[in-house]
N, C-alpha and C positions, 0 to 999 in steps of 0.2 A: 504493499498499498503506499503511496504518496504519502509523507511525513510534512506536516502542514507547518506548523512554526517552528519545527526542528530544520526546516531546511533554513538555517542561518547561513546565507551565502554570505562570503568575505573578500572584500577587497575593492579596490578604488578603481575606476574604469576611465578614461579619455579616448576621444571619438575621432575618427578620421574627416580630415575637410576636405568634402565634397558636396554639391548640391542636390539634390531627391535625385537629379538623373546622375548615375553611377556614369554617364560618358562625358560628362562635364570636367573639362582640366582640373588637375588638383595643383592647389595654390601653394600645400605645404610640400612637396614632392623632392624637397630639396636630398631628402634620405634614399630616394628611388634609386632601385640598383640599376646597372646598364644591360639594357633587354638582352634574353637569351635566345638561342634559336626557338624556334615554334612547337609547340607540343603537338599531338596528333590525338584523332578522336576515337575511342575503340567503344566498341559493343557488349564485349566479354567482361560479366564482372569479375572474371578469374585475376584481370590482370590485378586488379586492386588488391586481392588476396583475404578481402574481407571475411573472413573463417573465424570470426573471433564472436559470432553471433551478439553482436551490441555491447559485448562486455566491456568495462571500461581497465585499464592500466594504470598505476599511481606510480610505480617503480619503485615504490619506498620513499617516495616523496611526502617530508610532511606538508598536513592540510593547512592553510590560512584560516583559520577558524574567527578570528577578533581582526573586524573591518575598521581599516583606520576611517578616523571621522572622516531666413528666407522663407520655405516651404517646410513647414515642422509636422511631425507628427505625436507630438508631447500631449498626451490626455491629462488634462487638469495640471498639476504643478509640476512641473520637472524634479523628479526624484533619482533623476542619475548623480553617481559619484563617480571619482575617477577609482581607474583599479591600478594602483599601484604595485600587486604584487607578483614577487615572482615565485610563487609557490602553485602549488596544484592545487582546486584545478584551474585556476587564473591562467596559469601556464601553455595549458594546451590553445588557448584560443590567440589569434594573432591577424595583422593588418594583411591584408590583399592587397598589391599595387598591381594592375595589369597593365598595358599598352596593347590599343587598338588602331586603327586608321582615322579615328576621332580624337587621337590623343590618350591622354593619360587619365586613369580613373584607378581609385581603393573602392573596396569593400571588407568584409569582415569573414574570416573561416576559423575551423577548428578543427584539429586532430581527432580523427576516429580510430587511427592504427598509426603504425611506427612511421608509416610515408605517405599515407593519405587523409586529405581534408576535405571536410563538408562545406560547401557554400551557396549561393542560388546559381543557378540557371543564366541569370541575366548577369553574374559577373563573370561570364567567358563569353556568353553572345549576345549584341548587341539586338535588343527587342525592336527596335526602331529598323534598324538595317538587315538585320541577320548574317552580320559578319562576324566571324570570331575574330578574340584577341589574337595579338603576336607573340603576345609571351606573359606571364603570371609568376611573379612574386610573391614567398610567404614569408613574413616577416614575423617570427613566431615572438608571444610574450612583449610585444613595442612595447614598451614604457619611456616617457618623454622623447620620444624619437630615437631610441636605443635600445638594440636587441643584446640580449646577455652577451653574445657574443658573434662579432660580423660574420664569424662563417658558418654561423645555422640559419642564414638567410637562403631558405630553396626556391627551388624552381618547379614548376607545372613538366612532367615530360608527357602525360598522357591524360585523358580528360574523359568523362562521361557526364553527360546533362542531358537533365530530363527533356527539356524542351527546345525547340527551336522558334516558337514564338510565332509559328506561320498563319496561328487563327486570325492570330490581332484582335483578343479579348483577353475578358478575367480569366476563361476558360486555362489559356495558355500557363497560368501562374500556380494552377493546383501542383503543375509537375515542375515549378521552380527550384529545382535542389542541381546539383551539379557534385562529384568528387572528383578531386585531383589530386594524381601519384605525382610524390615530389623525387626529387634526384637525391634525397637525403632522408635516412629513418629519424628525423626530429624526434618522434614519441619516445623513442628511448633513453632522451634526455627528458624532455617535458612532459611525459605523459599523453595520454589519449583518452576522451568520454568515450562511454558508453551511450547507445541509442535503444530507446522503446518504443514500439506503438503501442497508444492505450485507445481505449474508445473514447469518445467525445463523455460521455457522461461521467466519466472519471475526472476529466481534465476540468471540466467547465464549470465555473461559479469563480465567485467573488474571492478565493480560496486564499491570496496571495501566497502562493506557494512554490514560485518562479522566479527566476532571474534570466535577463538579459543582455548579455555583453556586447559589446559592437564600438566600432570607431568610426563615430558618428561627424563629419564634417563640421559641426558648430561646438566642438567640445572636446575638450575643456577650455572657457577662456583665459589664459593666465592673467588678465587684468582683474579678473574676480578672486574679492576675500578669499585666502585660503588654500587658491591655485596660482599663486605666485611663483612656485619652483619649476612649474611644470612651462619652465620657459619655450619646448618646442612649438609649443601652440596645440590648435584644435587638429585632431585627428593622427594626432602620435601618442595618444595615451588613451585606450580603451576606455567607455563610459558603460558603468555597471546599473542597471533598476535592479533591486532586492525587494523581493516581495511584489510581483506583480499577478497579473491572476490572466487566464485565459476564459475568453467571457463566453464565445459563443462559435458553433460552425454553422457554416451558411456554404453552398456550394462546392463542396468539398475542400474549404478553407476553414484555417481557423482564424479567428480573430481577439487580438491581446491589447492589454493596456500598457504593456513594457514602454518605457519612456526611449524615445531613437529617432533618429534625424538620417539624412542621409548619408550612406559610407557605413553603417549598420548593418547594409543588407548581407546575408548571408550569416546574420549572428544567430548563435544559438540561444534559444531558451531551454534552461536546464532547471534540474532538479535534483534532490537529493533523495535517493532511495535506500534506505537500511544501509545509511553511512558509504553509500556509492555514489556518482554523480554522473546522471543521464539525460542527454538529449532528447527532449521529446517535442520538438515542434522546430520549425526553423522560419525566423523572420524573414519576410519578404518585402515588405513595401505599406502600402498604405489604400483605403478607398472610402467612399462613404458607404455605411449599411444602413438603412432606413433615417438618412437623412445624418448620421453621426460618422465623426471620422473615426476610425479603429485602424490601427496595424495589424496586416494580415500575416497571417503563416502558413506556410508548407505544412502538412500533416507527416511526420515520420514513417509513416506507414506508405507512403509511395516508396521510400527507398528499402524497405522490407519487400513492396510487390517486385520492383525489378531484380533483386536480388535473386528471388522464389523463380519469377519467371524464367531465370537464366541458368538455373543450377543446374 
């Protein structure tokens, strides 16, 4: 069963400096890595070796149990805090920096195996043009523009994305997920999260059981009191909303109230189950539902279905 108040996620996160469109150029790209040769799209899930059945690996890393103190999709007040921990589970989250025909962009990704990252499909392929990115870098546990070791910056060598957005409507975003195989086994050092599919009835409600981590383009603002030390600026530290909720399901999508803005696309919605951290949904963007602005998320069952179909 999901733990409610016990899911005290911990850490401070600051987010990426991009507009809601991930294909806008990123102003804070001074930390970008040089482009690498393009990756290939593969169909066979065996390439990703996701045989862990969605179980996490902490690699004996200590948990961090005590948190330090444009167009938006902030629901009510902004409850994000900077994620400044190098400890698990936050170490498994990183910033994605991509290069496409339209310039550079950034998203968020999470390690789900030693060398596999989960993110959005629209962080790989431009929904408007159908063009695939030329190169994608993953910067694990980026804090104030710094990776623990610069040698840990990894690049995608192959990808699978759940949709190519050819329908041109909201239905495309039901499968707005992608997996990236990296050229380095970062999960051995940073750990990785598991994933679990749950029926909507288990997840939905004002439960405050979840956390969302993402590198939003408007966060953190180093001019804000308490954030002065985060001099690298917006999108160079992740932001985390601790204790948010999945509110409803509609048209095979979840809708949530976790605070986030552009750049947090691909951010994992996480919960604690019996002391282990699992991804239960994947933030994808926002739209209006019955006149209300809500953030939407991909159901993690879409990943499981792909793996089952191709076993």
